[in-house]
C-alpha positions in Angstrom: 37.7 119.4 -51.2 40.8 118.6 -53.1 40.2 121.3 -55.4 39.7 123.8 -52.7 43.1 122.8 -51.2 44.8 123.6 -54.6 43.1 127.0 -54.9 44.4 127.7 -51.4 47.7 126.6 -52.2 47.8 129.3 -55.2 46.6 132.0 -52.8 49.3 131.1 -50.3 52.0 131.1 -53.1 51.0 134.6 -54.0 50.9 135.8 -50.5 54.4 134.3 -50.0 55.8 135.7 -53.1 54.6 139.3 -52.0 56.1 138.8 -48.4 59.4 137.9 -50.1 59.1 141.0 -51.9 58.6 143.1 -48.8 61.7 141.7 -47.2 63.9 142.2 -50.4 62.7 146.1 -50.6 63.5 146.3 -46.9 67.0 145.0 -47.7 67.5 147.2 -50.7 66.4 150.3 -48.7 68.6 149.5 -45.8 71.6 148.9 -48.2 71.0 152.3 -49.6 70.8 153.8 -46.1 74.1 152.1 -45.2 75.7 153.5 -48.4 74.4 156.9 -47.5 75.6 157.0 -43.6 78.7 154.8 -43.9 77.1 152.5 -41.2 79.3 149.4 -41.3 77.0 147.7 -38.6 74.0 148.4 -41.0 75.8 147.1 -43.8 76.7 143.9 -42.0 73.0 143.3 -41.1 72.0 143.6 -44.8 74.7 141.0 -45.7 73.9 138.6 -43.1 70.4 138.8 -43.9 70.8 137.6 -47.3 70.8 134.1 -46.1 67.1 134.5 -44.9 66.1 135.5 -48.5 68.1 132.8 -50.2 66.2 130.2 -47.8 62.7 131.7 -48.6 63.6 131.5 -52.3 64.5 128.0 -52.1 61.5 127.2 -50.2 59.2 129.0 -52.7 61.0 127.5 -55.5 60.1 123.9 -54.1 56.6 125.0 -53.7 56.3 126.1 -57.4 57.8 122.8 -58.5 55.4 120.8 -56.3 52.5 122.6 -57.8 53.5 121.9 -61.4 54.4 118.2 -60.6 51.5 117.3 -58.4 48.5 119.4 -59.6 49.3 119.6 -63.4 47.9 123.1 -63.7 46.7 124.3 -66.9 46.1 127.7 -68.7 45.9 130.8 -66.4 47.1 128.9 -63.3 50.1 127.4 -65.1 51.0 131.0 -66.1 50.5 132.1 -62.6 53.0 129.5 -61.1 55.4 130.0 -63.9 55.4 133.9 -63.4 55.7 133.6 -59.8 58.6 131.1 -60.2 60.5 133.7 -62.3 59.4 136.6 -60.2 61.1 135.1 -57.1 64.3 134.5 -59.0 64.5 138.4 -59.8 63.5 139.0 -56.3 66.4 137.0 -55.0 68.9 138.6 -57.4 67.7 142.3 -56.2 68.4 140.8 -52.7 72.1 140.1 -54.0 72.4 143.5 -55.3 71.4 145.1 -52.2 74.1 142.9 -50.6 76.5 144.5 -53.1 75.3 147.9 -51.9 76.2 147.0 -48.4 79.4 145.8 -49.3 80.2 149.1 -51.2 79.2 150.9 -48.1 81.8 149.1 -45.9 84.6 149.8 -48.6 83.6 153.6 -49.0 85.8 155.8 -47.0 84.6 159.1 -48.1 82.0 160.9 -50.3 82.9 161.3 -53.7 81.1 162.8 -56.8 78.4 164.7 -54.8 76.8 165.7 -58.1 76.0 162.1 -58.6 72.8 161.5 -56.5 73.0 157.8 -55.9 70.1 157.9 -53.1 67.7 159.5 -55.7 68.7 156.8 -58.2 68.1 154.0 -55.6 64.8 155.3 -54.5 63.4 155.6 -58.0 64.6 151.9 -58.6 63.3 150.6 -55.2 60.0 152.3 -56.2 59.9 150.5 -59.6 60.2 147.3 -57.7 57.5 148.1 -55.3 55.3 149.2 -58.1 56.0 145.9 -60.2 55.0 143.9 -57.2 51.8 145.8 -56.6 51.1 145.1 -60.3 51.6 141.4 -59.7 49.4 141.6 -56.6 46.6 143.3 -58.3 47.2 141.9 -62.0 47.4 145.4 -63.2 48.7 145.3 -66.8 48.6 149.0 -67.4 51.3 149.5 -64.7 53.4 146.8 -66.3 53.8 149.0 -69.3 54.3 152.1 -67.2 57.4 150.3 -65.3 58.9 149.4 -68.7 58.8 152.9 -69.8 60.2 154.3 -66.6 63.1 152.0 -67.0 64.3 154.0 -70.1 64.4 156.8 -67.7 66.7 155.0 -65.2 68.8 153.8 -67.9 69.4 157.5 -69.0 70.2 158.4 -65.5 72.6 155.7 -65.0 74.4 156.6 -68.3 74.6 160.3 -67.4 76.0 159.5 -64.0 78.5 157.3 -65.3 79.5 159.9 -68.1 80.0 162.4 -65.4 82.2 160.3 -63.2 84.5 159.2 -66.1 84.7 162.8 -67.5 85.9 164.2 -64.4 88.4 161.2 -64.0 89.8 162.0 -67.5 89.9 165.8 -67.0 91.3 166.2 -63.9 91.7 163.5 -61.2 94.8 161.9 -62.8 96.8 165.2 -62.5 98.1 163.9 -59.2 101.3 162.2 -59.3 100.9 160.3 -55.9 100.6 156.8 -56.6 98.5 156.3 -53.5 96.1 158.9 -54.3 95.6 157.7 -57.9 95.0 154.1 -56.3 92.5 155.7 -54.0 90.7 157.6 -56.9 90.7 154.4 -58.9 89.1 152.4 -56.0 86.5 155.2 -55.5 85.4 155.4 -59.2 85.3 151.7 -59.5 83.0 151.4 -56.5 80.8 154.1 -57.5 80.6 152.8 -61.3 79.5 149.4 -59.8 77.0 151.1 -57.7 75.4 152.6 -60.6 75.6 149.3 -62.6 73.8 147.5 -59.6 71.0 150.0 -59.4 70.4 150.0 -63.2 70.2 146.1 -62.7 67.6 146.5 -60.0 65.4 148.5 -62.4 65.9 145.6 -65.1 64.7 143.2 -62.6 61.7 145.3 -61.9 61.0 145.3 -65.7 61.3 141.6 -65.6 58.6 141.2 -62.9 56.3 143.5 -64.8 56.9 141.4 -67.9 56.0 138.2 -66.3 52.9 139.6 -64.8 51.8 140.8 -68.0 52.2 137.4 -69.5 50.5 136.0 -66.4 47.5 138.0 -66.8 47.0 138.4 -70.4 49.4 135.6 -71.9 51.3 138.5 -73.7 55.0 138.2 -74.1 55.6 141.8 -75.3 57.8 142.9 -72.3 59.8 139.7 -72.0 63.4 140.1 -73.0 
C-alpha cells in the first residue's frame, strides 16, 4: 500500500508540473497580447498573476524535496524527480520573463520598428515551451532534439532583429538634434532590445526543459548545458 501511495505521488507531481506549465504559457501569451495591444490593464493582470506562479513553484519545490528526503528514490524515479525540480525552475523563470513583457507593454507609448515582428518571435518561443512540456508529459526524446535544433533558428532571428534595430539607430535615428526626441528613441530601442533578449531566453528555457526530459528518460545529458 505504501508503494502505491508513492507511485501516486509521482503521478501527481507530473500532473502538477504540467498544470504549472499551462499557467505559465497563459501568462506568456497574455504578456505578448499586452505588448501588441498596449493594454495596460491586461499587462497589470500578468504582473499581479506572477505571485500565483511563484507560490505554485514553491509548493512543487517542497513536494520534490519531500519525495527525495522521505522516499529515497533510485534510478528512473530519481531522474524524474530531479528533472521535474529543474523544469519548474525554468517555468518560474519563463513566468518572470512574461512579467517583463507586461512591463514593457506599460512603458511602450508607440509602435517602433514594424519590420521587427515581435509577435511571430514570441509565438515561436511559446510554442517551443509547449512542445517541450509535451515531450516531458509523453517522454518523447525525439521531440527534445527537435526543440534544441529550433532554438538555433530563434537565436538567428533574435540576432537579425537586433541588428536591424541597431543599424537603423546608427544610420538615421540620431540625426535629430532634439534632446527629448533622442532620449525617447533610446528608450524605445532599449525596450525593444530587452524584449528580444527576453524572448530568446524563453527559447533557452524551453531547451533546458527538453534537456532535462531527455536525461530523465534516457539518462542522456547531451543537451544539458
